[in-house]
N, C-alpha and C positions, 0 to 999 in steps of 0.2 A: 605798483602801477607799471604797466608795460611801456615799451618805448613809444607806442602809438600815442598813448595818453601824455607821456612825458613831452613828446613833440608838440602836442596840442597846447599843453599847459605852458610850455616854454614860450609859445607865441601869445600867451595870456589871452586865450580865446574867451569870449564872454559866455555867460550861461545861456543866453538866448541863442547865440550861434551854435553852442553845443547841442541844444535841443533841435535846431534846424538840421544839423548834420546827422545826428543820431536817429532822428525820427524816420529817415529814409529807409532804415533797415527793417522797419516793421509796419510799413504802410501808412504814410502820413495822410494820404487821402482818405483811408478808411477811418481815420480819427475825426474827419470833418463833421460827420453826423453826430458822433459821440460828444464832440466839444461845442456843438453849435450854440448852446445856450449858456456856456460858462460865464459869459460876460454879465448875465443877469442873475446868476446864482449868488445871492448876498449872504447866505448863512453857511456856517461851517459844516463840512461833511466829516463824518467819523473817520478816524484814521484807518479803520478796517475796511473791508470790501462792502460798499453800500448795497451790492446786489445779493448779499448773503440772504438765504431764505429766512423769513420772519414768521413768527407764530400769528395766525389770524385771530380775530376777536372771538370767533366761534367756528364750529366745524363747517367747512366749506362744502358746497355741492358741486362747484366747478373749480378746477385748478388753473385753467388757462382759457383765453378767449381768441376767437377768430372773428373779426368784424369785416363783413362784406359790404363795403360802402358803395352805394349807387349814387354818384355825384350828379346833381341836377334836379332830382325830385321825381321818382317814378309815380305814375298815376295809380292811386289806390283803386279807383273804380274801373280800371282796365286790367288789373292784375289779380288782386285777392279779395276785394270788397265788392261783392256782387250786389247790384241794385236793380231789381226788376222794374221799379217805378221809373228809373232813369231811362230804361229801354222803352217803356210804355209812353212816357211823356216827352220824348225827343222833340226838340223844336219849340217847346212851350217855355214861358218865362219861369224862372226859379221862384217857387212860391213863398220862400222865406226871405228875411232881410239879408242882403249881401254884405259881407264884411268890407271894410275900407282898405284892407291890406292886399291890394292887387296891383299888378304891374301896369296894367293899362285897361282899356275898355273891354268888357266881356259881354256876351250875348245870352242867348237862350240855352236851355239844357241840350247837352250833346251826348247821345247814347254811345256806349262802347262799341267800337268796330269788331270786337272779339267776343266769341261765344264763351259762356261759362258752363262748367260742369262740375258735379260733385265727384270727389275722389276719396279712395281709401275707406276703411271701416268707420272713420270719424265723419265721413261725408262733407269734408271741407270744400268750399267753392274755390276753384282756380280757373282763370281764363286760359284760352288756348295759346297765350303767349308763353306759358311755362309748362309744357307737357312733361318734361323730365323732372322738374321740381315737384310737379303734381303727384308723381309716384311716391313721394316721401312725406305726404301731408300727415301721415300718422305719426311722424317724428317731430312735426312743427307745432309751435305754440304761437298763434297769431295774436298780435295786439292791434285791434282795429279802431282804437279810440285815441291814438297819439295826437298830441297837439303841441305847438311850439309858440314862441313869442315873436318871431320876426319873419317877414315875408321875403327878405333879400338874401341872396345866396351867401354872401360873405358873412353876415351876422348869423344866419342860420347854421352855417358850417361850424362857426365858433361855438355856438350854443350846443350843438350836438356833440362836438368833440371836447369842449372844456366846461360847459355849464353856464358860460356867460356869452351873451351876444354883444357885449359892449367893451369889455376889458380883456387884456391878455392874461390868460390864466393857464395853469397846468392842464394838460389833456388828460382824459380818462385813463389812457395807457400809462401816463406818468404817475398818476395817483395810485393805480393798482400796483405798479412796480415799486413805488415808494412804500406802500403798505405791506407788500408780500415778498419783495425781492424776486430773484429769478431761480427757477429750478435748475438752470444750467449756468454754472459760474464761468463758463468759457464763451458765453454768448450774451449779447445785450438782453435785457428783460423785455424790451419793447421795440418792435420792428414794424415799419410801415413799408409796403411794397408798392412801388410806382405811385407815390402820393401826388396829388394835384399841387401845382405851384401857384394857382390862383385862389381867389376867395379865402384869403387868410394864409395860404401857403403853409410855411413851417409852423406858424402859430397854432395850427390844428394838431401838431404832434410834438410841441415843445414842452419843456418842463417849467417854463416861466420862472417863478421864484423858488421852486423846488431845486435841490442840488442837480448839477449838470448830469451826473450819471443816469438820471431818470428820463432824460430826453429820448424821444423816439429816434432810432437809427433808420434813416431812409435808405432803401435799396432801389436805386434808379429814381426816375420821376415819371410823371404821366406823359412827358414829351418823347420818351423813348420806348421801343418795343421791350416787352418783358424778357425776351431771350437775351437782351443786352443789359438787363438790370443786374448788375453784379456789385459786390463790395470790392472796390478797386484796390489793387496792390496789396491784397491780403496774403499773398505768398511772396517770398523773397528767395530767389535762387542764388543771389550774390553774396549774402552774408549768412554763415551757418547759424543755426538756432542758439548754440551755446555762446557764440560771440554776441548775438543780439541780447542775450540774457545779461551778459556782462555790461553791455552798453546801458541797458535799463537800470541795472543796479548802481552804476556810476551816476547816472542822471538822478536817480532817486536820492542818492547820498547828497548830491549837490542841492537838490530841492529841499531836503530835510534841513540842511544847514541854513538855507535861505529862510525857512519857516522858523528856525530857532532864533534868527535875527529879527524877523518882522512880526512874529506871532501868527495866529490863525489867518489863513488866506484861502477862502473857499475856491477861488479860481485856480490857484496853484495846486491845491489838494485834489480838486476835480481833475486837473491835468494829469497828475500822478496816477490816479485810479484809471483814467482813460487809457494812458500808455499801457498799463498792466493788462487791461481788458483787451486792447488791440493785439497785444502779444499773445495772449491766450487764445484769441479767436483764430489764429493761424492753424491751430490744431483741428478745428471743427468746421469753420465757415466754408473753406473750399469744398469739402465733401458735401455739405448741406446744399450748396449752390449747384451741384452737378446732378442735373435731372437725368442724365444718361444712365445713371445707376438704376433707375426705375424700369420695371418690366414693360414690354410692349402693351400688355393688357392694361396696366395702370395708366400708361400714357394715353391710350385710347379712351379709357374711362373718363379722363379729364378733357378729352377733345383735342389733344395735341396733334392728332392726325387730320384735323380739319382747319383750314386757314381761317375760317370764320371764328372758331372757338379757341384757337391755339393760344392767343395772347393772354386772355383771362384764365384759360386753363392752366397755363404756366404759373400764373400768380397763385391760383388756388392750390396747385400741387406743391409749390414752394411753401405756402402757408401751412399745409399739413406737415411737411418735413420739419419746419421750424417749430411748430407746436409739439410734434412728437419728440423733438430734441430738447424740449424744456423751455422754450421761449414763452414768457408769460402772456404777452399780448401781441397779436399779429393783426395788422390791418391790410386788407386788399381793396384797392380802389378801382372802380370802373369810371374813369374820369374823362371828361365832363360831358356826358352824353344824354342825360335823361331830361333835359330842359326843353320839352316840346311845346313851345308857344305856337308852333305851326308844324305841319307834316307829322302829326301824331301817329297816324297809321303806319307811315313808312319807317319813321325813326324808332318808335317803340318796338316795332317788329324786329328791326335790325339789332337794337340793344338787347332785347330779350334773347334772341338767338345766340348772341355772343356770350351770354353769361349762364343761360339755362342749363346746358349740359355740364359745364364745369362745376356749377354749384351742386347739381345732383350727384356728380362724381365725388365731390368732396364729402358730402353727407354719407354716401355709400361707403367710401373708403374709411372715414373715421369710425363708422359703425362696425365695419368688418374687422378693424384693428382693435376694437374695444376701447376706442378713444372718445367716442361721442358722449358716453355717460358722464365723463368729467371734463369735457371741452364744451364751452358755451359758444355756439355759433349765432351771430347776430347779423341780420340782413335789413337794409333800409337806406333811405336817403335823408336829406336834411329837411324835407317837407313833402307833401303830396301835391295834388293838382285839383283844379276846380272841376266840378261836374258840368259847369256851363262852358260854352265854347269861347275861345279866343280866335277871332277870325272864323274861317270855315272848317278848319281841321287842326285845332290846337287847344291847349288848356293852360291856364295861368297858374302861378304859384298858389299853394294852399297850405298854410301852417295850421289851419283851423281844425283839420281832421285828416288823418292819413294812417297807413298801415306799416308796421314793422313785424318781423317775426324772429323767433329764437328757436334753437334746437339744442338738445342735449343739456349738459350742465345743470340738471336739477329742475328744469321746467316741465310743465305738463305736456305730454305729447298728444298730438291730434286734438288740440284745444284751441278755442277762439275766445278772446276776452275783449269786452267792450264793443261799442258800436257807434257808427256815425248816423246821421239822420237818413231819411228814406232815399235821399239822392247822393249822399256821400260827401256833403260839404263840411258839416260841423261834427266834431266829436260830441256825443250826447250821453252815452251810457258808459259808466265806469271810466271816466276820462283819465288819461295817462299823460302827464307832462314830461318833457325831457328830464326834468329834475327827478321825477318819479322813476323813470327808466334807469337813470344813473344810480339812484339809491337801491334799486332792485338788482342791478348788475353787481354792485359792490356787495350786497347781501349774499348773492349766490357765490361770490368769491370768499365769503367768510369775513367780510368787513362791514362794520357798522358805519354808515355814512356820517352819522353825527359824531363819531369818535375819531374818524380818520381826518385829522386836522394837521395844519402846519402853521406855526407862528411866523408872521412876516409883517413888517411895517406896523407893529404894535397891536396886531389882532390875529386871532386864529381863523384861518381860511379852511374851507373844505370844498370838495367838488360840487356839492349841492347848495353851497352858500347857506341860507337860512331856510331852504325849502326841501321838498322831497319826501315822499312816502313810499315805503316798500310795498310792492304789489304782491302780497302773499298768496293771492288767489290763483296765480299762474304757476305756483311751485308744486312740484310733484310730491 
């Protein structure tokens, strides 16, 4: 033991103080996201690396996921679910029974302010809100019969992300990382870029009762610009890497001695593993966050040359870089902009313009790099919106029927599954619940949703609880 440690030990420094002092050398703030849920991890973590790649239940069609989350609830009847009768019957009463799950009073049918047109060889309908995404419809698989259980943002976000609209449960990214590990042992398996801090906040990307290493690592928040969303203090110019390694080895030795005295301690074991991951991240994370390494053509493809599209474009480009580097689950959030109870025409136009080109750029880039075939891209919000008006120019929440789409990762390209009624209110044909969506995503990743379980509080939990059916009809 060198003189530095002798000096420290001579002053009888506590183990907690040792952790506080030493953690500065490898980015204590970078650990915050990794350790966010250690307090609720009540089960032991294996002594080995929990992110080690695991064998799936069966041959996967996708290796990784990029989830493009449109927070607020995009209107299906103004984007991808064309309803001619809605246009024809504008201003008339809705002819079917209205559901009770609405925020406030609604009125008669409201036609879409945007024209729809068929695109691609598949002839899929897309509104003029998404001209760039429309060029990629032959790669998209639309699910037009989504439905969910809750009409309120907070509960709906939790259901979409965790499968439960009531309780704190592990997020889908945590479940997938728990089931498969990470392709890259030097990076977290689950990263969320600029996540929302409202409507459940960190509960939408936490690991709940799963061990702490499966928690989503947040890069930035929705309150800051994407260009400032970085993993902080991931580099250290003050302490050489070999010295940091010795610090960590010493801390590990002290922690192992503590475990020998107290027995299994999931919090402490999770902390040891998080320290190790944070140390390894120094080798890759700084380079992955440096978008200046991308060519001008790539930056333009994602819209980084346009102030309107730059922010979401940065998130999408970062998502591609992370996915390409082996991060298992990456979420990109357009927060919280799609909740148009009024000013539908103005705000949906703005929202779509911000994301349309970056999303199209991501699809083109993934395909050009040969990544789309085993990367599942998922687009959607927590629910849709009503075909009836709220006020003169708005739509209310609608979990009864809405649209999401996927691309790559083993789904049928240029395909549309399910349907809502003639006006776009209720899912009617081949209905797909959030539980079914989760079961299908896990299946595409090579995981049987009924077998991916975790014992906690005396019972086996799973992402889909006791529900969920795999939608095999959408698989290529």
